[in-house]
TIROBA-30585 format. One record per residue: residue number from 1; residue in one letter; chain; x negated, y, z of N, C-alpha, C, O in turn. Coordinates in Angstrom, 1 decimal. Layout:
BEGIN
<site NUM, 'a', 'A', <X, Y, Z>, <X, Y, Z>, <X, Y, Z>, <X, Y, Z>>
...
This chain:
BEGIN
<site 1, 'q', 'A', <-136.7, 47.9, 40.2>, <-137.0, 48.3, 41.5>, <-137.0, 49.8, 41.7>, <-137.3, 50.5, 40.7>>
<site 2, 'v', 'A', <-136.6, 50.3, 42.8>, <-136.5, 51.7, 43.1>, <-137.6, 52.1, 44.1>, <-137.9, 51.4, 45.1>>
<site 3, 'q', 'A', <-138.3, 53.2, 43.8>, <-139.3, 53.7, 44.7>, <-138.9, 55.1, 45.2>, <-138.4, 55.9, 44.4>>
<site 4, 'l', 'A', <-139.0, 55.3, 46.5>, <-138.7, 56.6, 47.1>, <-140.0, 57.1, 47.8>, <-140.6, 56.5, 48.6>>
<site 5, 'v', 'A', <-140.4, 58.3, 47.4>, <-141.6, 58.9, 47.9>, <-141.3, 60.2, 48.7>, <-140.7, 61.1, 48.1>>
<site 6, 'e', 'A', <-141.6, 60.2, 50.0>, <-141.3, 61.3, 50.8>, <-142.5, 62.2, 51.1>, <-143.6, 61.7, 51.0>>
<site 7, 's', 'A', <-142.2, 63.4, 51.4>, <-143.3, 64.3, 51.7>, <-142.7, 65.5, 52.6>, <-141.5, 65.7, 52.6>>
<site 8, 'g', 'A', <-143.6, 66.2, 53.3>, <-143.1, 67.3, 54.0>, <-143.1, 67.2, 55.5>, <-142.8, 68.2, 56.2>>
<site 9, 'g', 'A', <-143.4, 66.0, 56.1>, <-143.4, 65.9, 57.5>, <-144.6, 66.6, 58.1>, <-145.5, 67.0, 57.4>>
<site 10, 'g', 'A', <-144.7, 66.6, 59.5>, <-145.8, 67.1, 60.1>, <-145.5, 67.6, 61.5>, <-144.5, 67.2, 62.1>>
<site 11, 'l', 'A', <-146.4, 68.4, 62.1>, <-146.2, 68.9, 63.4>, <-145.8, 70.4, 63.4>, <-146.3, 71.2, 62.6>>
<site 12, 'v', 'A', <-144.8, 70.7, 64.1>, <-144.2, 72.1, 64.2>, <-143.8, 72.4, 65.6>, <-143.5, 71.5, 66.4>>
<site 13, 'q', 'A', <-143.9, 73.7, 65.9>, <-143.5, 74.1, 67.3>, <-142.0, 74.2, 67.4>, <-141.3, 74.4, 66.4>>
<site 14, 'p', 'A', <-141.5, 74.1, 68.6>, <-140.1, 74.3, 68.8>, <-139.6, 75.6, 68.2>, <-140.3, 76.7, 68.4>>
<site 15, 'g', 'A', <-138.5, 75.6, 67.5>, <-137.9, 76.8, 66.9>, <-138.4, 76.9, 65.4>, <-137.9, 77.8, 64.7>>
<site 16, 'g', 'A', <-139.3, 76.1, 65.0>, <-139.9, 76.2, 63.7>, <-139.1, 75.5, 62.6>, <-138.0, 74.9, 62.9>>
<site 17, 's', 'A', <-139.6, 75.4, 61.4>, <-138.9, 74.8, 60.3>, <-139.8, 73.9, 59.5>, <-141.0, 74.1, 59.5>>
<site 18, 'l', 'A', <-139.2, 72.9, 58.9>, <-139.9, 72.0, 58.0>, <-138.9, 71.7, 56.8>, <-137.7, 71.8, 57.0>>
<site 19, 'r', 'A', <-139.5, 71.4, 55.7>, <-138.7, 70.9, 54.6>, <-139.2, 69.6, 54.1>, <-140.4, 69.4, 53.7>>
<site 20, 'l', 'A', <-138.3, 68.6, 54.1>, <-138.7, 67.3, 53.6>, <-138.2, 67.1, 52.2>, <-137.2, 67.7, 51.8>>
<site 21, 's', 'A', <-139.0, 66.4, 51.4>, <-138.6, 66.1, 50.0>, <-138.7, 64.6, 49.8>, <-139.5, 63.9, 50.4>>
<site 22, 'c', 'A', <-137.8, 64.1, 48.9>, <-137.9, 62.6, 48.6>, <-137.5, 62.5, 47.1>, <-136.5, 62.9, 46.7>>
<site 23, 'a', 'A', <-138.5, 61.9, 46.4>, <-138.3, 61.7, 44.9>, <-138.0, 60.3, 44.6>, <-138.8, 59.4, 45.1>>
<site 24, 'a', 'A', <-137.0, 60.0, 43.9>, <-136.7, 58.6, 43.6>, <-137.1, 58.3, 42.1>, <-137.0, 59.2, 41.2>>
<site 25, 's', 'A', <-137.6, 57.1, 41.9>, <-138.0, 56.7, 40.6>, <-137.8, 55.2, 40.4>, <-137.6, 54.5, 41.4>>
<site 26, 'g', 'A', <-137.9, 54.7, 39.2>, <-137.8, 53.3, 38.9>, <-136.5, 53.0, 38.2>, <-136.0, 53.8, 37.5>>
<site 27, 's', 'A', <-136.0, 51.8, 38.5>, <-134.8, 51.3, 37.8>, <-133.5, 51.8, 38.5>, <-132.8, 51.1, 39.2>>
<site 28, 'i', 'A', <-133.2, 53.1, 38.2>, <-132.1, 53.7, 38.8>, <-131.0, 53.9, 37.7>, <-131.2, 54.6, 36.8>>
<site 29, 'f', 'A', <-129.9, 53.2, 37.9>, <-128.8, 53.3, 36.9>, <-127.8, 54.3, 37.4>, <-127.4, 55.2, 36.7>>
<site 30, 't', 'A', <-127.3, 54.1, 38.6>, <-126.3, 55.0, 39.2>, <-126.6, 55.2, 40.6>, <-126.8, 54.3, 41.4>>
<site 31, 'i', 'A', <-126.6, 56.5, 41.0>, <-126.8, 56.8, 42.4>, <-125.5, 57.2, 43.0>, <-124.8, 58.1, 42.5>>
<site 32, 'y', 'A', <-125.2, 56.6, 44.1>, <-124.0, 57.0, 44.9>, <-124.3, 58.1, 45.8>, <-123.6, 59.1, 45.9>>
<site 33, 's', 'A', <-125.4, 58.0, 46.6>, <-125.8, 59.0, 47.5>, <-127.3, 58.9, 47.8>, <-127.9, 57.9, 47.6>>
<site 34, 'm', 'A', <-127.8, 60.0, 48.3>, <-129.1, 60.1, 48.9>, <-129.1, 60.8, 50.2>, <-128.2, 61.6, 50.4>>
<site 35, 'g', 'A', <-130.0, 60.4, 51.1>, <-129.9, 61.0, 52.4>, <-131.1, 60.7, 53.2>, <-132.1, 60.2, 52.8>>
<site 36, 'w', 'A', <-131.0, 61.2, 54.5>, <-132.1, 61.0, 55.4>, <-131.6, 60.4, 56.7>, <-130.5, 60.7, 57.2>>
<site 37, 'y', 'A', <-132.4, 59.5, 57.2>, <-132.2, 58.9, 58.5>, <-133.4, 59.1, 59.4>, <-134.5, 59.4, 58.8>>
<site 38, 'r', 'A', <-133.3, 58.9, 60.7>, <-134.4, 59.1, 61.5>, <-134.4, 58.0, 62.6>, <-133.4, 57.5, 63.0>>
<site 39, 'q', 'A', <-135.6, 57.7, 63.1>, <-135.7, 56.7, 64.1>, <-136.8, 57.0, 65.1>, <-137.9, 57.4, 64.7>>
<site 40, 'v', 'A', <-136.6, 56.8, 66.4>, <-137.6, 56.9, 67.4>, <-137.8, 55.5, 68.0>, <-136.9, 54.7, 67.9>>
<site 41, 'p', 'A', <-138.9, 55.3, 68.6>, <-139.2, 53.9, 69.1>, <-138.1, 53.5, 70.1>, <-137.8, 54.3, 71.0>>
<site 42, 'g', 'A', <-137.7, 52.3, 70.0>, <-136.7, 51.8, 70.9>, <-135.3, 52.1, 70.6>, <-134.4, 51.7, 71.4>>
<site 43, 'k', 'A', <-135.0, 52.9, 69.6>, <-133.7, 53.2, 69.2>, <-133.4, 52.8, 67.8>, <-134.3, 52.6, 67.0>>
<site 44, 'q', 'A', <-132.1, 52.8, 67.5>, <-131.7, 52.4, 66.2>, <-131.9, 53.6, 65.2>, <-131.9, 54.8, 65.6>>
<site 45, 'r', 'A', <-132.1, 53.3, 64.0>, <-132.1, 54.3, 62.9>, <-130.8, 55.0, 62.8>, <-129.7, 54.3, 62.8>>
<site 46, 'e', 'A', <-130.8, 56.3, 62.8>, <-129.5, 57.0, 62.7>, <-129.5, 58.0, 61.5>, <-130.5, 58.5, 61.1>>
<site 47, 'l', 'A', <-128.3, 58.2, 61.1>, <-128.0, 59.1, 59.9>, <-128.3, 60.5, 60.4>, <-127.8, 60.9, 61.5>>
<site 48, 'v', 'A', <-129.0, 61.2, 59.6>, <-129.2, 62.7, 59.8>, <-128.3, 63.5, 58.9>, <-127.5, 64.3, 59.3>>
<site 49, 'a', 'A', <-128.4, 63.2, 57.6>, <-127.6, 63.9, 56.6>, <-127.6, 63.1, 55.3>, <-128.6, 62.4, 55.0>>
<site 50, 'a', 'A', <-126.6, 63.2, 54.5>, <-126.5, 62.5, 53.2>, <-125.7, 63.4, 52.3>, <-124.8, 64.2, 52.7>>
<site 51, 'i', 'A', <-125.9, 63.2, 51.0>, <-125.2, 63.9, 50.0>, <-124.9, 63.0, 48.8>, <-125.8, 62.2, 48.4>>
<site 52, 't', 'A', <-123.6, 63.0, 48.4>, <-123.2, 62.1, 47.3>, <-123.5, 62.7, 46.0>, <-123.9, 63.8, 45.8>>
<site 53, 'n', 'A', <-123.4, 61.9, 44.9>, <-123.6, 62.3, 43.6>, <-122.7, 63.5, 43.2>, <-123.1, 64.3, 42.4>>
<site 54, 'g', 'A', <-121.5, 63.5, 43.9>, <-120.6, 64.6, 43.6>, <-120.9, 65.8, 44.4>, <-120.2, 66.9, 44.2>>
<site 55, 'g', 'A', <-121.8, 65.8, 45.3>, <-122.1, 67.0, 46.1>, <-121.5, 67.0, 47.5>, <-121.8, 68.0, 48.3>>
<site 56, 's', 'A', <-120.8, 66.0, 47.9>, <-120.2, 66.0, 49.3>, <-121.4, 65.7, 50.3>, <-122.2, 64.9, 50.0>>
<site 57, 'r', 'A', <-121.3, 66.4, 51.4>, <-122.4, 66.3, 52.4>, <-121.8, 65.8, 53.7>, <-120.6, 66.1, 54.0>>
<site 58, 'i', 'A', <-122.6, 65.1, 54.4>, <-122.3, 64.7, 55.8>, <-123.5, 64.9, 56.7>, <-124.6, 64.7, 56.2>>
<site 59, 'y', 'A', <-123.3, 65.4, 57.9>, <-124.4, 65.7, 58.8>, <-124.1, 65.0, 60.2>, <-122.9, 64.9, 60.6>>
<site 60, 'a', 'A', <-125.1, 64.6, 60.9>, <-125.0, 64.2, 62.2>, <-124.6, 65.5, 63.0>, <-125.1, 66.6, 62.7>>
<site 61, 'd', 'A', <-123.8, 65.3, 64.1>, <-123.4, 66.4, 64.9>, <-124.6, 67.2, 65.5>, <-124.6, 68.4, 65.6>>
<site 62, 's', 'A', <-125.6, 66.4, 65.8>, <-126.8, 67.1, 66.5>, <-127.6, 68.0, 65.6>, <-128.4, 68.8, 66.1>>
<site 63, 'v', 'A', <-127.3, 67.9, 64.2>, <-128.1, 68.8, 63.3>, <-127.3, 69.8, 62.6>, <-127.8, 70.6, 61.8>>
<site 64, 'k', 'A', <-126.0, 69.7, 62.8>, <-125.1, 70.7, 62.1>, <-125.4, 72.1, 62.4>, <-125.7, 72.5, 63.6>>
<site 65, 'g', 'A', <-125.5, 72.9, 61.4>, <-125.8, 74.3, 61.6>, <-127.3, 74.6, 61.6>, <-127.7, 75.7, 61.5>>
<site 66, 'r', 'A', <-128.1, 73.5, 61.7>, <-129.6, 73.7, 61.7>, <-130.3, 73.1, 60.4>, <-131.3, 73.6, 59.9>>
<site 67, 'f', 'A', <-129.7, 72.0, 60.0>, <-130.3, 71.3, 58.8>, <-129.4, 71.4, 57.6>, <-128.2, 71.5, 57.7>>
<site 68, 't', 'A', <-130.0, 71.5, 56.5>, <-129.3, 71.5, 55.2>, <-129.9, 70.5, 54.2>, <-131.1, 70.5, 54.0>>
<site 69, 'i', 'A', <-129.0, 69.7, 53.7>, <-129.4, 68.8, 52.7>, <-129.0, 69.3, 51.3>, <-127.9, 69.8, 51.1>>
<site 70, 's', 'A', <-129.9, 69.1, 50.3>, <-129.6, 69.5, 49.0>, <-130.2, 68.5, 48.0>, <-131.0, 67.6, 48.4>>
<site 71, 'r', 'A', <-129.9, 68.6, 46.8>, <-130.3, 67.5, 45.8>, <-130.4, 68.1, 44.4>, <-129.6, 69.0, 44.0>>
<site 72, 'd', 'A', <-131.4, 67.7, 43.7>, <-131.7, 68.0, 42.3>, <-131.4, 66.7, 41.5>, <-132.3, 65.9, 41.5>>
<site 73, 'n', 'A', <-130.2, 66.6, 41.0>, <-129.8, 65.4, 40.3>, <-130.7, 65.1, 39.1>, <-131.0, 64.0, 38.8>>
<site 74, 'a', 'A', <-131.2, 66.2, 38.4>, <-132.0, 66.0, 37.2>, <-133.3, 65.4, 37.6>, <-134.0, 64.6, 36.8>>
<site 75, 'k', 'A', <-133.8, 65.6, 38.8>, <-135.1, 65.1, 39.2>, <-135.0, 63.9, 40.2>, <-136.0, 63.4, 40.7>>
<site 76, 'n', 'A', <-133.7, 63.5, 40.5>, <-133.5, 62.4, 41.4>, <-134.2, 62.7, 42.7>, <-134.9, 61.8, 43.3>>
<site 77, 't', 'A', <-134.1, 63.9, 43.2>, <-134.9, 64.4, 44.4>, <-133.9, 64.9, 45.4>, <-133.0, 65.7, 45.0>>
<site 78, 'v', 'A', <-134.1, 64.6, 46.7>, <-133.3, 65.1, 47.7>, <-134.2, 65.9, 48.7>, <-135.3, 65.5, 48.9>>
<site 79, 'y', 'A', <-133.6, 66.9, 49.3>, <-134.4, 67.8, 50.2>, <-133.6, 67.9, 51.5>, <-132.4, 67.8, 51.6>>
<site 80, 'l', 'A', <-134.4, 68.1, 52.6>, <-133.8, 68.3, 53.9>, <-134.5, 69.6, 54.5>, <-135.7, 69.5, 54.9>>
<site 81, 'q', 'A', <-133.8, 70.7, 54.5>, <-134.4, 71.9, 55.2>, <-134.0, 71.8, 56.7>, <-132.8, 71.8, 57.0>>
<site 82, 'm', 'A', <-135.0, 71.8, 57.5>, <-134.8, 71.7, 58.9>, <-135.2, 73.0, 59.6>, <-136.4, 73.3, 59.6>>
<site 83, 'n', 'A', <-134.3, 73.6, 60.2>, <-134.5, 74.9, 61.0>, <-134.3, 74.7, 62.4>, <-133.6, 73.8, 62.9>>
<site 84, 's', 'A', <-134.8, 75.6, 63.2>, <-134.5, 75.6, 64.7>, <-134.8, 74.2, 65.3>, <-134.0, 73.7, 66.0>>
<site 85, 'l', 'A', <-135.9, 73.7, 64.9>, <-136.3, 72.4, 65.4>, <-136.6, 72.4, 66.9>, <-137.1, 73.3, 67.4>>
<site 86, 'n', 'A', <-136.2, 71.3, 67.5>, <-136.5, 71.1, 68.9>, <-137.1, 69.7, 69.2>, <-137.1, 68.9, 68.3>>
<site 87, 'p', 'A', <-137.7, 69.5, 70.3>, <-138.4, 68.2, 70.6>, <-137.5, 67.0, 70.3>, <-138.1, 65.9, 70.0>>
<site 88, 'e', 'A', <-136.2, 67.1, 70.5>, <-135.3, 66.0, 70.3>, <-135.3, 65.6, 68.8>, <-134.7, 64.5, 68.5>>
<site 89, 'd', 'A', <-135.7, 66.4, 67.9>, <-135.8, 66.1, 66.5>, <-137.0, 65.3, 66.1>, <-137.1, 64.8, 65.0>>
<site 90, 't', 'A', <-137.9, 65.1, 67.1>, <-139.1, 64.3, 66.8>, <-138.7, 62.8, 66.5>, <-138.0, 62.2, 67.2>>
<site 91, 'a', 'A', <-139.2, 62.4, 65.3>, <-138.8, 61.0, 64.9>, <-139.6, 60.7, 63.6>, <-140.2, 61.6, 63.0>>
<site 92, 'v', 'A', <-139.5, 59.5, 63.1>, <-139.9, 59.2, 61.8>, <-138.6, 59.3, 60.9>, <-137.6, 58.7, 61.2>>
<site 93, 'y', 'A', <-138.7, 60.1, 59.9>, <-137.6, 60.4, 59.0>, <-137.7, 59.5, 57.7>, <-138.8, 59.5, 57.1>>
<site 94, 'y', 'A', <-136.7, 58.8, 57.4>, <-136.7, 57.9, 56.2>, <-135.7, 58.4, 55.2>, <-134.5, 58.8, 55.5>>
<site 95, 'c', 'A', <-136.1, 58.4, 54.0>, <-135.3, 58.7, 52.8>, <-134.5, 57.5, 52.5>, <-135.0, 56.4, 52.5>>
<site 96, 'n', 'A', <-133.2, 57.7, 52.1>, <-132.4, 56.6, 51.7>, <-131.7, 56.9, 50.4>, <-131.3, 58.0, 50.1>>
<site 97, 'l', 'A', <-131.5, 55.8, 49.6>, <-130.7, 55.9, 48.4>, <-129.8, 54.8, 48.3>, <-130.2, 53.6, 48.5>>
<site 98, 'r', 'A', <-128.5, 55.1, 48.1>, <-127.5, 54.0, 47.8>, <-127.1, 54.1, 46.4>, <-126.7, 55.1, 45.9>>
<site 99, 'd', 'A', <-127.2, 52.9, 45.7>, <-126.9, 53.0, 44.3>, <-125.4, 52.6, 44.1>, <-124.7, 52.4, 45.0>>
<site 100, 'g', 'A', <-125.0, 52.6, 42.8>, <-123.6, 52.3, 42.5>, <-123.1, 50.9, 42.9>, <-121.9, 50.7, 42.9>>
<site 101, 's', 'A', <-124.0, 50.0, 43.1>, <-123.7, 48.7, 43.6>, <-123.8, 48.5, 45.1>, <-123.8, 47.4, 45.6>>
<site 102, 'n', 'A', <-123.9, 49.6, 45.7>, <-124.1, 49.7, 47.2>, <-125.4, 49.0, 47.7>, <-125.4, 48.4, 48.8>>
<site 103, 'l', 'A', <-126.4, 49.0, 46.9>, <-127.7, 48.5, 47.3>, <-128.4, 49.7, 48.0>, <-128.3, 50.8, 47.5>>
<site 104, 'w', 'A', <-129.1, 49.4, 49.1>, <-129.7, 50.5, 49.8>, <-131.3, 50.4, 49.6>, <-131.8, 49.3, 49.7>>
<site 105, 'f', 'A', <-131.9, 51.5, 49.5>, <-133.3, 51.6, 49.3>, <-133.9, 52.6, 50.3>, <-133.2, 53.6, 50.6>>
<site 106, 'w', 'A', <-135.1, 52.3, 50.8>, <-135.7, 53.2, 51.8>, <-137.1, 53.6, 51.4>, <-137.8, 52.9, 50.7>>
<site 107, 'g', 'A', <-137.4, 54.8, 51.8>, <-138.8, 55.3, 51.7>, <-139.7, 54.7, 52.8>, <-139.2, 54.0, 53.7>>
<site 108, 'q', 'A', <-140.9, 55.1, 52.8>, <-141.9, 54.6, 53.8>, <-141.8, 55.3, 55.1>, <-142.3, 54.8, 56.1>>
<site 109, 'g', 'A', <-141.1, 56.4, 55.1>, <-141.0, 57.2, 56.4>, <-142.1, 58.3, 56.5>, <-143.2, 58.1, 56.0>>
<site 110, 't', 'A', <-141.7, 59.4, 57.1>, <-142.6, 60.5, 57.3>, <-142.4, 61.0, 58.7>, <-141.2, 61.2, 59.2>>
<site 111, 'q', 'A', <-143.4, 61.2, 59.4>, <-143.4, 61.6, 60.8>, <-143.1, 63.1, 61.0>, <-143.7, 63.9, 60.3>>
<site 112, 'v', 'A', <-142.1, 63.4, 61.8>, <-141.9, 64.8, 62.2>, <-142.0, 64.9, 63.7>, <-141.4, 64.2, 64.5>>
<site 113, 't', 'A', <-142.9, 65.8, 64.1>, <-143.2, 66.0, 65.5>, <-143.0, 67.4, 65.9>, <-143.6, 68.3, 65.3>>
<site 114, 'v', 'A', <-142.1, 67.7, 66.9>, <-141.8, 69.0, 67.3>, <-142.4, 69.2, 68.7>, <-141.9, 68.6, 69.7>>
<site 115, 's', 'A', <-143.4, 70.0, 68.9>, <-144.1, 70.1, 70.1>, <-144.9, 71.4, 70.2>, <-145.4, 71.9, 69.2>>
<site 116, 's', 'A', <-145.0, 71.9, 71.4>, <-145.8, 73.1, 71.6>, <-147.2, 72.7, 72.0>, <-148.0, 73.6, 72.2>>
């Protein structure tokens, strides 16, 4: 079994920054990618950013230029640096891991609230 533990969410004012972290542990043999999704009530979970084992990155258009995803392969940890946050970024952020067999694993979610 794979466990994903997220940290770093919270309340921030518009224009502020937050850094999310997600550490993976357990029966991990091969990681294809790690990433972040977010969800607001009544809407589908959407991709925010992901990074493959080889370092390729993908971002949602809405966060390009503001968010940066990075990864420490030795620690099986992925980070999301979020800058210039705005109220539309308010959501529950979920860490995701896809393994080499295309199995998907999810963290418990961390709330990010952008409000003055």
